[in-house]
Every structure is written in structure tokens, then in C-alpha cells.
Backbone as CSV, one residue per row, in Angstrom:
resi,resn,N_x,N_y,N_z,CA_x,CA_y,CA_z,C_x,C_y,C_z
1,MET,-32.460,2.451,24.031,-31.100,3.069,23.258,-31.894,4.048,22.351
2,ILE,-31.064,5.225,22.461,-31.547,6.192,21.450,-30.589,6.034,20.255
3,HIS,-31.315,5.630,19.197,-30.369,5.172,17.835,-29.914,6.611,17.212
4,ASP,-28.863,6.399,16.519,-28.197,7.374,15.740,-29.134,8.159,15.013
5,GLU,-29.020,9.443,15.024,-29.782,10.479,14.305,-29.542,10.277,12.795
6,PRO,-30.390,9.996,11.877,-30.351,9.742,10.614,-29.602,10.895,9.724
7,LEU,-29.731,12.044,10.347,-29.184,13.194,9.694,-27.485,13.481,10.033
8,VAL,-27.175,12.602,10.685,-25.735,12.784,11.077,-24.809,13.044,9.936
9,TRP,-24.949,12.254,8.816,-24.219,12.457,7.713,-24.747,13.195,6.659
10,LYS,-25.808,14.185,6.775,-26.389,14.988,5.779,-25.603,15.529,5.047
11,SER,-24.457,16.266,5.547,-23.508,17.072,4.872,-22.454,16.338,4.199
12,GLU,-22.399,15.109,4.537,-21.292,14.279,3.639,-22.033,14.181,2.344
13,THR,-20.922,14.675,1.244,-21.197,14.472,0.028,-20.653,13.470,-0.926
14,GLY,-20.006,12.739,-0.093,-19.359,11.503,-0.882,-18.021,11.694,-1.377
15,PRO,-17.776,10.969,-2.413,-18.381,10.153,-3.081,-18.547,8.808,-2.249
16,PHE,-19.855,7.985,-2.559,-20.188,6.914,-1.725,-20.048,5.533,-2.704
17,ASP,-19.842,4.498,-1.954,-20.098,3.157,-2.732,-21.044,2.513,-1.675
18,ILE,-22.419,2.392,-2.167,-23.408,1.811,-1.460,-23.632,0.517,-1.834
19,ILE,-23.646,-0.369,-0.748,-23.213,-1.903,-1.103,-24.571,-2.609,-0.564
20,GLY,-25.170,-3.453,-1.289,-26.318,-4.207,-0.890,-26.326,-5.232,-0.087
21,ASP,-27.233,-6.054,0.477,-27.221,-7.036,1.487,-25.952,-8.126,1.259
22,VAL,-25.159,-8.081,2.264,-24.062,-8.837,2.205,-24.354,-10.314,2.853
23,HIS,-25.118,-10.388,3.849,-25.624,-11.543,4.503,-24.251,-12.646,4.773
24,GLY,-23.255,-12.201,5.256,-22.156,-13.133,5.586,-21.218,-13.339,4.590
25,CYS,-21.493,-12.909,3.266,-20.615,-13.151,2.195,-19.164,-12.264,2.279
26,ALA,-18.441,-12.627,3.067,-17.288,-11.948,3.515,-16.084,-11.836,2.285
27,ARG,-15.838,-13.013,1.607,-14.901,-12.865,0.619,-15.431,-12.075,-0.484
28,GLU,-16.696,-12.350,-0.675,-17.443,-11.424,-1.972,-17.103,-9.888,-1.686
29,LEU,-17.492,-9.729,-0.358,-17.450,-8.299,-0.039,-15.891,-7.760,-0.266
30,GLU,-14.920,-8.479,0.239,-13.600,-8.139,0.217,-13.369,-8.007,-1.421
31,LYS,-13.790,-8.936,-2.277,-13.680,-8.692,-3.661,-14.195,-7.461,-4.328
32,LEU,-15.470,-7.268,-3.895,-16.136,-6.100,-4.504,-15.432,-4.851,-4.020
33,LEU,-15.076,-4.654,-2.827,-14.399,-3.556,-2.181,-13.135,-3.251,-3.135
34,GLY,-12.323,-4.413,-3.404,-11.060,-4.306,-4.200,-11.406,-3.712,-5.667
35,LYS,-12.365,-4.369,-6.151,-12.961,-3.832,-7.660,-13.383,-2.362,-7.577
36,LEU,-13.734,-1.695,-6.458,-14.142,-0.604,-6.287,-12.910,0.418,-5.969
37,GLY,-11.897,-0.057,-5.894,-10.652,0.510,-5.666,-10.194,0.797,-4.422
38,TYR,-10.874,0.181,-3.445,-10.267,0.259,-2.052,-9.100,-0.759,-1.748
39,GLU,-7.898,-0.277,-0.944,-6.895,-1.191,-0.648,-7.425,-1.919,0.486
40,VAL,-7.589,-3.124,0.189,-8.204,-4.062,1.353,-6.978,-4.937,2.013
41,LYS,-6.656,-4.832,3.320,-5.681,-5.514,3.964,-6.259,-6.332,5.033
42,THR,-6.129,-7.605,4.749,-6.743,-8.644,5.800,-5.723,-9.354,6.578
43,ARG,-6.118,-9.921,7.833,-5.145,-10.723,8.361,-6.197,-11.768,9.180
44,GLY,-5.631,-13.096,9.253,-6.413,-14.127,10.108,-7.157,-14.866,9.270
45,PRO,-7.566,-16.065,9.980,-8.585,-17.061,9.091,-10.159,-16.748,8.925
46,ARG,-10.742,-17.351,8.394,-12.135,-17.180,8.462,-12.792,-17.251,9.743
47,GLY,-13.631,-16.196,10.077,-14.074,-16.396,11.374,-13.552,-15.497,12.340
48,LYS,-12.128,-15.163,12.042,-11.239,-14.414,12.967,-10.612,-13.400,12.145
49,ARG,-11.188,-12.877,11.066,-10.568,-12.101,10.148,-10.795,-10.591,10.488
50,ASN,-9.446,-9.902,10.371,-9.686,-8.459,10.549,-9.114,-7.883,9.345
51,THR,-9.907,-6.671,8.910,-9.843,-6.107,7.845,-9.482,-4.492,7.761
52,SER,-8.564,-4.035,7.296,-8.561,-2.489,7.048,-8.635,-1.862,5.713
53,LEU,-9.419,-0.857,5.576,-9.438,-0.090,4.337,-9.015,1.142,3.961
54,THR,-8.493,1.438,2.873,-8.419,2.812,2.458,-8.798,3.071,1.066
55,HIS,-9.006,4.343,0.561,-9.248,4.304,-0.763,-8.538,5.702,-1.234
56,PRO,-7.745,5.818,-2.432,-7.038,6.829,-2.771,-7.966,7.994,-3.065
57,ASP,-9.241,7.841,-3.623,-9.957,8.994,-3.715,-10.841,9.361,-2.466
58,LYS,-10.623,8.983,-1.446,-11.471,9.206,-0.202,-12.865,8.784,-0.331
59,ARG,-13.143,7.755,-1.078,-14.525,7.345,-1.057,-14.883,6.690,0.205
60,LYS,-16.166,6.715,0.599,-16.783,6.043,1.605,-17.872,5.018,1.260
61,ILE,-17.971,3.937,2.179,-18.895,2.869,2.128,-20.218,3.125,2.931
62,VAL,-21.301,2.771,2.384,-22.480,2.818,2.880,-23.278,1.551,2.637
63,PHE,-23.371,0.831,3.842,-24.138,-0.533,3.867,-25.606,-0.562,3.967
64,VAL,-26.467,-1.282,3.129,-27.695,-1.110,3.132,-28.404,-1.890,4.301
65,GLY,-27.558,-2.661,5.182,-28.048,-3.309,6.256,-28.136,-4.930,5.703
66,ASP,-28.501,-5.883,6.845,-28.260,-7.107,6.647,-26.932,-7.814,6.326
67,LEU,-25.845,-7.379,7.244,-24.767,-7.760,7.316,-24.558,-9.288,7.584
68,VAL,-25.633,-9.771,8.525,-25.567,-11.079,8.932,-26.630,-11.989,8.348
69,ASP,-26.253,-13.161,8.819,-27.181,-14.321,8.423,-27.027,-15.004,7.104
70,ARG,-27.170,-16.421,7.067,-27.324,-17.201,5.851,-25.900,-17.329,5.218
71,GLY,-25.037,-16.585,5.066,-23.658,-16.627,4.541,-22.850,-17.492,5.588
72,PRO,-21.542,-17.544,5.060,-20.451,-18.475,5.783,-19.867,-17.588,6.822
73,ALA,-19.769,-16.269,6.800,-18.646,-15.493,7.496,-19.388,-14.195,8.204
74,SER,-20.433,-14.140,8.806,-21.264,-13.062,9.189,-20.261,-12.418,10.098
75,MET,-19.731,-13.110,11.095,-18.907,-12.182,12.039,-17.575,-11.313,11.256
76,ASP,-17.054,-12.032,10.177,-16.198,-11.419,9.595,-16.765,-9.989,8.713
77,VAL,-18.063,-10.200,8.242,-18.418,-9.020,7.810,-18.701,-7.853,8.869
78,VAL,-19.123,-8.417,9.981,-19.404,-7.305,11.172,-18.188,-6.647,11.631
79,ARG,-17.027,-7.432,11.525,-15.699,-6.940,11.882,-15.399,-5.986,10.840
80,LEU,-15.572,-6.109,9.697,-15.055,-5.322,8.691,-15.808,-3.937,8.607
81,ALA,-17.207,-3.962,9.107,-18.031,-2.842,9.033,-17.723,-2.154,10.201
82,MET,-17.425,-2.592,11.457,-17.235,-1.827,12.605,-15.875,-1.366,12.441
83,GLU,-14.873,-1.906,11.857,-13.472,-1.403,11.854,-13.477,-0.070,10.763
84,ALA,-14.194,-0.268,9.750,-14.352,0.690,8.642,-15.175,1.814,9.233
85,GLU,-16.199,1.722,10.165,-16.880,2.757,10.752,-16.130,3.478,11.873
86,LYS,-15.343,2.690,12.654,-14.549,3.377,13.433,-13.267,4.218,12.645
87,ALA,-12.866,3.773,11.688,-11.921,4.545,10.824,-12.611,5.843,10.085
88,GLY,-13.656,5.780,10.122,-14.587,6.999,9.663,-14.776,6.844,8.051
89,ILE,-14.627,5.603,7.575,-14.795,5.340,5.974,-16.090,4.655,5.606
90,ALA,-16.875,4.228,6.757,-18.137,3.787,6.260,-19.304,3.914,7.482
91,ARG,-20.539,3.801,6.681,-21.667,4.092,7.632,-22.618,2.792,7.426
92,CYS,-23.554,2.235,8.300,-24.460,1.272,7.996,-25.717,1.524,8.432
93,VAL,-26.839,1.256,7.826,-28.010,1.118,8.429,-28.569,-0.065,8.950
94,ILE,-29.561,-0.353,9.853,-29.910,-1.700,10.293,-30.705,-2.248,9.443
95,GLY,-30.580,-3.558,9.278,-31.564,-4.447,8.449,-32.296,-5.284,9.466
96,ASN,-33.173,-5.918,8.960,-34.206,-6.698,9.828,-33.342,-7.980,10.300
97,HIS,-32.591,-8.492,9.794,-31.659,-9.617,10.221,-30.629,-8.969,10.996
98,ASP,-30.149,-7.861,10.996,-29.270,-7.354,11.939,-29.957,-7.321,13.451
99,ASP,-31.170,-6.824,13.240,-31.883,-6.462,14.314,-32.431,-7.655,15.018
100,LYS,-32.782,-8.856,14.220,-33.066,-10.028,14.958,-31.923,-10.501,15.821
101,PHE,-30.733,-10.697,15.197,-29.573,-11.152,15.744,-29.086,-10.277,16.911
102,LEU,-29.344,-8.917,16.787,-29.199,-8.173,18.059,-30.002,-8.477,19.193
103,ARG,-31.370,-8.757,18.782,-32.209,-9.091,19.953,-31.766,-10.622,20.551
104,TRP,-31.170,-11.195,19.679,-30.756,-12.672,20.376,-29.504,-12.398,21.217
105,LEU,-28.460,-11.372,20.733,-27.437,-11.030,21.500,-27.849,-10.419,22.840
106,LYS,-29.002,-9.752,23.036,-29.551,-9.315,24.184,-30.218,-10.158,25.101
107,GLY,-30.343,-11.433,24.518,-31.090,-12.535,25.333,-32.475,-12.342,25.318
108,ARG,-32.913,-11.672,24.257,-34.498,-11.789,23.941,-34.856,-13.162,23.529
109,ASP,-36.208,-13.268,23.721,-36.767,-14.582,23.164,-37.055,-14.476,21.867
110,VAL,-36.254,-15.121,20.870,-36.264,-14.840,19.419,-36.368,-16.476,18.793
111,ARG,-37.042,-16.657,17.901,-37.212,-18.137,17.145,-35.786,-18.087,16.271
112,ILE,-35.076,-19.159,16.386,-33.821,-19.405,15.946,-34.312,-19.985,14.570
113,SER,-34.460,-19.312,13.626,-34.868,-19.782,12.117,-33.459,-20.202,11.580
114,PRO,-33.427,-20.868,10.485,-32.462,-21.443,9.633,-31.474,-20.244,9.416
115,SER,-32.116,-19.137,9.138,-31.198,-17.956,8.665,-30.510,-17.567,9.929
116,LEU,-31.090,-17.206,11.069,-30.413,-16.681,12.211,-29.342,-17.647,12.684
117,LYS,-29.641,-19.059,12.564,-28.904,-20.041,13.278,-27.353,-19.920,12.639
118,THR,-27.285,-19.658,11.333,-25.825,-19.507,10.850,-25.124,-18.403,11.732
119,SER,-25.535,-17.452,12.160,-24.907,-16.337,12.858,-24.807,-16.914,14.251
120,VAL,-25.678,-17.252,14.917,-25.702,-17.845,16.261,-24.405,-18.703,16.589
121,GLN,-24.564,-19.659,15.549,-23.428,-20.890,15.415,-21.988,-19.958,15.460
122,GLU,-21.964,-18.901,14.736,-20.548,-18.399,14.652,-20.193,-17.700,15.897
123,ALA,-21.556,-16.783,16.417,-21.183,-16.085,17.728,-20.779,-16.987,18.978
124,LYS,-21.421,-18.122,18.868,-21.036,-19.102,20.068,-19.556,-19.300,20.179
125,LYS,-18.832,-18.997,18.879,-17.369,-19.545,19.051,-16.696,-18.098,19.140
126,GLU,-17.284,-17.054,19.537,-16.768,-15.836,19.749,-16.470,-15.647,21.294
127,LYS,-15.544,-14.616,21.531,-15.402,-14.237,23.098,-16.434,-13.297,23.349
128,ALA,-17.079,-13.195,24.636,-17.830,-12.358,25.186,-17.544,-10.818,24.965
129,LYS,-16.520,-10.513,24.934,-16.026,-9.081,24.882,-16.175,-8.727,23.423
130,PHE,-16.097,-9.538,22.358,-16.251,-9.071,20.811,-17.747,-9.311,20.704
131,LEU,-18.608,-10.080,21.533,-19.972,-10.031,21.205,-20.591,-8.778,21.827
132,GLU,-20.008,-8.122,22.906,-20.400,-7.006,23.417,-20.275,-5.913,22.530
133,LEU,-19.250,-5.665,21.774,-18.948,-4.824,20.887,-19.887,-4.793,19.707
134,VAL,-20.272,-6.065,19.210,-20.965,-6.371,18.099,-22.408,-5.893,18.708
135,ARG,-22.790,-6.194,19.733,-24.160,-5.864,20.362,-24.361,-4.310,20.273
136,ASP,-23.537,-3.530,21.022,-23.364,-2.312,20.886,-23.242,-1.546,19.589
137,TYR,-22.682,-1.973,18.730,-22.552,-1.407,17.173,-23.888,-1.735,16.631
138,LEU,-24.531,-2.972,16.680,-25.850,-3.029,16.021,-26.744,-2.185,16.575
139,ASP,-26.786,-2.067,18.107,-27.709,-1.094,18.648,-27.625,0.254,18.445
140,SER,-26.357,0.769,17.762,-26.202,2.147,17.451,-26.756,2.586,16.009
141,LEU,-27.186,1.581,15.139,-27.413,1.841,13.874,-28.784,2.390,13.680
142,PRO,-28.512,3.548,12.831,-29.949,4.070,12.488,-30.765,3.436,11.557
143,SER,-32.049,3.718,11.404,-33.110,3.269,10.516,-32.767,3.726,9.208
144,HIS,-32.151,4.936,9.038,-31.922,5.226,7.673,-30.779,6.420,7.817
145,LEU,-30.085,6.772,6.729,-29.161,7.864,6.632,-29.752,8.880,5.495
146,VAL,-29.649,9.959,5.830,-29.738,11.219,5.017,-28.480,11.629,4.534
147,LEU,-28.127,11.615,3.166,-26.867,11.925,2.821,-26.901,12.915,1.756
148,ASP,-25.543,13.497,1.231,-25.309,14.453,0.055,-26.405,15.649,0.301
149,ASN,-26.672,16.176,1.495,-27.505,17.431,1.580,-29.003,17.095,1.317
150,GLY,-29.310,15.834,1.474,-30.724,15.561,1.224,-30.904,14.859,0.075
151,ARG,-30.043,14.790,-0.873,-30.143,14.302,-2.102,-30.149,12.608,-2.229
152,LEU,-29.815,12.039,-1.146,-29.624,10.801,-1.048,-30.185,10.026,0.218
153,ILE,-31.040,8.901,0.167,-31.434,8.294,1.383,-31.246,6.914,1.099
154,VAL,-30.567,6.348,2.356,-30.355,4.934,2.308,-31.047,4.349,3.496
155,ALA,-31.942,3.371,3.217,-32.618,2.592,4.220,-32.852,1.002,3.718
156,HIS,-32.724,0.280,4.742,-32.541,-1.209,4.321,-33.773,-1.898,3.499
157,ALA,-35.117,-1.419,3.667,-36.142,-1.793,2.690,-36.746,-0.508,2.043
158,GLY,-36.022,0.609,1.832,-36.553,1.776,1.455,-37.516,2.664,2.561
159,LEU,-37.818,3.818,2.078,-38.507,4.606,3.004,-39.379,5.816,2.120
160,PRO,-40.684,5.680,2.484,-41.490,6.764,1.928,-40.946,8.088,2.096
161,GLU,-41.245,8.995,1.251,-40.692,10.514,1.749,-41.059,11.096,2.814
162,ARG,-42.138,10.781,3.397,-42.873,11.493,4.624,-41.979,11.271,5.775
163,TYR,-41.199,10.068,5.826,-40.340,9.661,6.892,-38.860,9.948,6.751
164,HIS,-38.502,10.553,5.801,-37.077,11.071,5.515,-36.624,11.831,6.558
165,GLY,-35.607,11.690,7.220,-35.039,12.263,8.416,-35.451,12.113,9.652
166,ILE,-36.437,11.316,9.783,-37.261,11.077,11.070,-36.840,9.699,11.640
167,GLU,-36.593,9.617,12.858,-36.404,8.403,13.533,-37.111,8.256,14.638
168,ASN,-38.113,7.386,14.383,-39.137,6.938,15.530,-39.470,5.496,15.328
169,ARG,-40.454,5.014,16.127,-40.600,3.455,15.992,-41.244,3.134,14.504
170,THR,-42.029,4.028,13.903,-42.840,3.672,12.903,-41.720,3.786,11.712
171,SER,-40.838,4.787,11.674,-39.951,4.721,10.618,-38.915,3.674,10.582
172,ARG,-38.517,3.320,11.673,-37.547,2.090,11.971,-38.264,0.961,11.400
173,ALA,-39.409,0.726,11.542,-40.207,-0.641,11.297,-40.353,-0.586,9.775
174,LEU,-40.758,0.487,9.087,-40.741,0.463,7.884,-39.317,0.542,7.084
175,ALA,-38.463,1.175,7.658,-37.129,1.145,7.068,-36.510,-0.321,7.053
176,MET,-36.916,-0.999,8.016,-36.519,-2.417,8.162,-36.914,-3.549,7.485
177,TYR,-38.412,-3.397,7.416,-39.148,-4.514,7.015,-39.893,-3.963,5.699
178,GLY,-40.182,-2.618,5.491,-41.032,-2.231,4.372,-42.498,-2.354,4.401
179,GLU,-43.315,-1.748,3.527,-44.826,-2.003,3.662,-45.351,-3.220,3.151
180,THR,-46.154,-3.863,3.833,-46.755,-5.162,3.462,-48.139,-5.026,3.491
181,THR,-49.073,-6.067,3.104,-50.303,-6.222,3.025,-50.817,-6.840,4.217
182,GLY,-49.978,-7.512,4.815,-50.397,-8.296,5.968,-50.579,-9.866,5.592
183,GLN,-50.574,-10.206,4.313,-50.890,-11.393,3.840,-49.587,-11.943,3.532
184,THR,-49.595,-13.421,3.229,-48.357,-14.068,2.761,-48.670,-14.709,1.350
185,ASP,-47.631,-15.150,0.543,-47.846,-15.671,-0.773,-47.823,-17.312,-0.410
186,ASP,-47.855,-18.062,-1.518,-47.890,-19.483,-1.647,-46.674,-20.091,-0.919
187,LEU,-45.482,-19.464,-0.849,-44.171,-19.752,-0.233,-44.082,-19.451,1.094
188,GLY,-44.957,-18.595,1.517,-44.902,-18.000,3.059,-44.205,-16.701,3.212
189,PHE,-43.942,-16.077,2.176,-43.291,-14.754,2.314,-44.323,-13.826,2.314
190,PRO,-44.091,-12.605,2.916,-45.095,-11.437,2.946,-45.174,-10.837,1.650
191,ILE,-46.411,-10.380,1.325,-46.789,-9.686,0.274,-46.636,-8.187,0.470
192,ARG,-45.568,-7.753,-0.446,-45.283,-6.445,-0.248,-45.894,-5.379,-0.988
193,LEU,-46.104,-4.239,-0.439,-46.735,-2.946,-1.176,-45.625,-2.514,-1.943
194,ASP,-45.763,-2.020,-3.327,-44.778,-1.497,-4.088,-44.904,-0.153,-3.898
195,TRP,-44.423,0.580,-2.749,-44.384,1.943,-2.429,-43.436,2.660,-3.631
196,ALA,-42.515,2.029,-4.210,-41.586,2.823,-5.163,-42.515,3.138,-6.458
197,ARG,-43.662,2.527,-6.621,-44.262,2.817,-7.779,-44.843,4.274,-7.725
198,ASN,-45.343,4.802,-6.592,-45.823,5.985,-6.332,-44.847,7.126,-5.827
199,TYR,-43.651,6.788,-5.696,-42.809,7.566,-5.231,-42.294,8.816,-6.101
200,ARG,-42.562,9.887,-5.441,-42.139,10.996,-6.375,-41.392,12.071,-5.668
201,GLY,-40.580,11.600,-4.721,-39.525,12.659,-3.982,-38.307,13.021,-4.870
202,GLU,-37.707,14.062,-4.607,-36.777,14.456,-5.312,-35.568,13.684,-4.855
203,ALA,-35.291,13.243,-3.619,-34.241,12.392,-3.069,-34.324,11.062,-3.640
204,THR,-32.978,10.744,-4.084,-32.887,9.298,-4.594,-32.726,8.248,-3.136
205,VAL,-33.470,7.409,-3.330,-33.711,6.238,-2.292,-33.123,5.003,-2.769
206,VAL,-32.034,4.528,-1.901,-31.396,3.286,-2.317,-31.507,2.448,-1.057
207,HIS,-32.021,1.104,-1.435,-32.285,-0.028,-0.415,-31.786,-1.319,-0.883
208,GLY,-32.235,-2.366,0.009,-31.930,-3.719,-0.344,-33.369,-4.676,0.116
209,HIS,-33.005,-5.552,0.894,-33.969,-6.347,1.631,-34.676,-7.324,0.692
210,VAL,-35.218,-7.175,-0.272,-35.951,-8.135,-1.432,-34.968,-8.523,-2.427
211,ALA,-34.480,-9.813,-2.344,-33.522,-10.161,-3.336,-33.917,-10.232,-4.816
212,ASP,-33.367,-10.058,-5.675,-33.758,-10.127,-7.162,-32.541,-10.493,-7.958
213,ARG,-32.637,-11.077,-8.997,-31.461,-11.376,-10.027,-30.878,-10.176,-10.613
214,LYS,-31.564,-9.132,-10.483,-31.303,-8.019,-11.353,-31.380,-6.647,-10.343
215,VAL,-30.678,-5.880,-10.395,-30.988,-4.480,-9.742,-32.202,-3.778,-10.402
216,ARG,-33.093,-3.335,-9.358,-34.279,-2.597,-9.892,-34.156,-1.221,-9.674
217,LYS,-34.774,-0.216,-10.594,-34.607,1.093,-10.616,-36.014,1.476,-10.936
218,ARG,-36.669,2.314,-10.202,-37.908,2.745,-10.494,-38.242,4.112,-9.676
219,ASN,-38.784,5.201,-10.614,-39.081,6.523,-9.810,-37.983,6.885,-8.873
220,ASN,-36.610,6.759,-9.375,-35.751,7.386,-8.492,-35.380,6.550,-7.266
221,VAL,-35.645,5.079,-7.158,-35.587,4.399,-6.026,-34.863,3.170,-6.775
222,TRP,-33.667,2.807,-6.149,-32.787,1.745,-6.397,-32.981,0.472,-5.556
223,SER,-32.895,-0.692,-6.003,-32.996,-1.810,-5.034,-31.691,-2.658,-5.375
224,LEU,-30.768,-2.854,-4.349,-29.373,-3.411,-4.530,-29.076,-4.841,-4.078
225,ASP,-30.364,-5.268,-3.557,-30.084,-6.932,-3.273,-30.287,-7.928,-4.246
226,THR,-29.072,-8.327,-4.970,-29.175,-9.189,-5.966,-28.621,-10.627,-5.573
227,GLY,-28.948,-11.050,-4.271,-28.889,-12.221,-3.873,-27.621,-13.117,-3.986
228,CYS,-26.296,-12.214,-3.369,-25.350,-13.035,-3.300,-25.231,-14.135,-2.497
229,VAL,-26.011,-14.341,-1.501,-25.960,-15.418,-0.597,-26.649,-16.596,-1.024
230,TYR,-27.722,-16.222,-2.262,-28.156,-17.114,-2.916,-27.440,-17.588,-4.206
231,GLY,-26.198,-17.189,-4.468,-25.415,-17.471,-5.554,-25.610,-16.534,-6.680
232,GLY,-26.310,-15.355,-6.343,-26.143,-14.331,-7.334,-24.988,-13.391,-7.444
233,LYS,-25.254,-12.003,-7.007,-24.164,-11.166,-7.115,-24.273,-10.283,-6.036
234,LEU,-23.035,-9.702,-5.574,-23.053,-8.642,-4.607,-22.762,-7.364,-5.310
235,THR,-23.921,-6.305,-5.292,-23.942,-5.175,-5.947,-23.390,-3.832,-4.983
236,ALA,-22.793,-3.026,-5.712,-22.524,-1.589,-5.046,-22.939,-0.546,-6.213
237,LEU,-23.493,0.433,-5.705,-24.138,1.635,-6.434,-23.110,2.768,-6.122
238,ARG,-22.266,3.205,-7.265,-21.341,4.335,-6.848,-22.374,5.756,-7.051
239,TRP,-22.125,6.627,-5.777,-22.635,7.900,-5.996,-21.646,9.003,-5.650
240,PRO,-21.991,10.008,-6.573,-22.990,10.367,-7.285,-22.794,9.903,-8.953
241,GLU,-22.107,9.153,-9.232,-21.991,8.633,-10.478,-23.222,7.741,-10.914
242,GLN,-23.790,7.071,-9.923,-24.946,6.294,-10.237,-24.576,5.086,-11.347
243,GLU,-23.288,4.528,-11.083,-22.723,3.548,-11.634,-22.950,2.368,-10.983
244,LEU,-23.205,0.906,-11.364,-23.184,-0.259,-10.782,-21.938,-0.936,-10.889
245,VAL,-21.371,-1.480,-9.849,-20.164,-2.323,-9.877,-20.630,-3.722,-9.018
246,GLN,-20.418,-4.987,-9.822,-20.750,-6.059,-9.212,-19.797,-7.220,-9.177
247,VAL,-19.866,-8.336,-8.301,-18.919,-9.511,-8.123,-20.008,-10.576,-8.169
248,LYS,-19.622,-11.608,-8.756,-20.592,-12.881,-8.671,-20.089,-13.580,-7.499
249,ALA,-21.244,-14.315,-6.790,-20.975,-15.006,-5.459,-20.017,-16.270,-5.881
250,LYS,-19.397,-16.768,-4.774,-18.390,-17.932,-5.167,-19.278,-19.119,-5.052
251,ARG,-20.575,-19.114,-4.548,-21.296,-20.440,-4.661,-22.637,-19.840,-3.931
252,ASP,-23.796,-20.811,-4.217,-25.044,-20.521,-3.707,-24.665,-21.000,-1.997
253,TRP,-24.998,-20.051,-1.059,-24.613,-20.224,0.148,-25.786,-20.831,1.049
254,PHE,-26.979,-20.390,0.448,-28.257,-20.752,1.474,-29.293,-20.822,0.496
255,PRO,-30.176,-21.789,0.561,-31.275,-21.972,-0.379,-32.520,-21.071,-0.439
256,ASN,-33.046,-20.726,-1.525,-34.171,-19.734,-1.531,-35.079,-20.351,-2.467
257,PRO,-36.089,-20.687,-1.969,-37.197,-21.468,-2.846,-37.802,-20.310,-4.144
258,ARG,-37.535,-19.261,-4.084,-37.926,-18.456,-5.241,-36.979,-18.387,-6.387
259,TRP,-35.733,-18.797,-5.888,-34.778,-18.970,-7.157,-34.605,-20.297,-7.575
260,THR,-35.272,-21.181,-7.307,-35.039,-22.644,-7.792,-35.722,-22.720,-9.142
């Protein structure tokens, strides 16, 4: 698969609403979109929900990836993202959980972790035609997006400046997983390199991937994963205003040993 060119939306100047890791928290996503001023029209029960979106000010949504896994309604989140992208109101970059679910959809040999299991269980209730659409959609997602004439970069785990606008195997891996030391901590999580500490690029980089209770901003780098699926919040960054909008999770949907 030749993935979507990250420069496709370079000339798009927004305004944008950049949304952190959703992880299947569909109701929280709908609530956040309403708070952002979108008209959200839904039909159907959980698991079969279709959603249409419009915004009076023509704002557009950018998802930082990890639409699926852990939460209660990953297929509803994917439906919303696909319909919004088809309508020209949204774009999404691929997250590591989206990529692993994609590999499962393709029949690859992947370990069914507790996180992935939630999406797999939902997917097994879906029709084959819908899963084909999901597979093709996830397979089309770029590693990152260059927006607002290069002033804004969106990548799931962030991306060092030297890879901005470059779509290859290395940039894709870094954008999905970030830089690590190759070691793990006492809970089994990879120890990550703090690339944002040395970031000096002019472009603002917005990402998710590593959940924290608060939004982190360092050297023109924003991290928006505030752990909605763990009972935290779902966060959006309004661009170019650089204002945060959040909603609280309905509950903690998935255990996180770091948050206990």
C-alpha cells in the first residue's frame, strides 16, 4: 500500500480541532464535538451508530490516531471518522493501535492483547463489507500530516523535524511509536526518549500516544492524550487559537497500572 502523502493538506489553513487518542470512547467523542460547536447527528444503537457532522464556521477535525482498542465502541469511532473524512470535514493519522488492528484485519499473525481484543470482539459482530471498508480506510492513513502551510505537524507519537513531510518506513515507525531506548520499565512499558526536550523546529507538533493526566506542552510540542479510556479526559486543541477543550470520561473503561 502506498500511503497517503503527508503533504496533501499542507495548504489547508483550518481552523482545525485536533483531537487526542479516542480509543473507542465514542460517546465522549460525540460530547466533545458538540462542545467544539459541531452539529452532531447520530442514528442507531451502540455498535451500529452512524454520525454526520457539520460546523457553522467550517472548522475541520484532525485525529491524532488510536481510534480503536480498549474503549467500548471502537467501530462507532471508526465509522464517525470515515464518514467525516468522506464528507471532507476530517483527517486522521495512523496510530500504533490502528496499525495493529489493521494487521489483524489483513489476516496477519498478531498477538491478541487485552487492548486489541476489545476491537476484535466488536469486529466479529460486523459484516464483511464494513470490515473491508475499515481495512481500506486504515490502510490509507498517513504517518503524519503537514498543515497550515507547514506551520502545523500532526503525528500520533510526534515526529522530529528532520522527518516532517517525509513518508517512508522510518518516519512511519517513529510517528506511530516514538523514539525509545529499547529498554522497558518495571511495569513492562518501553522507556521513551524525550525528543521534545531538544525540539527547536518552527512548526508546532501535536501528538498523543502516551497518556498523562494533563496536557503537556514543551518547546512548541503539544501532547494531547489525557487518558479518556482510563477515566481521564478527551482533549481537543483548537488551531490556530491554541485553546484546549476537554470533556470528562463517562467512566474508566480499561485498567492502566500507571494510574492506580
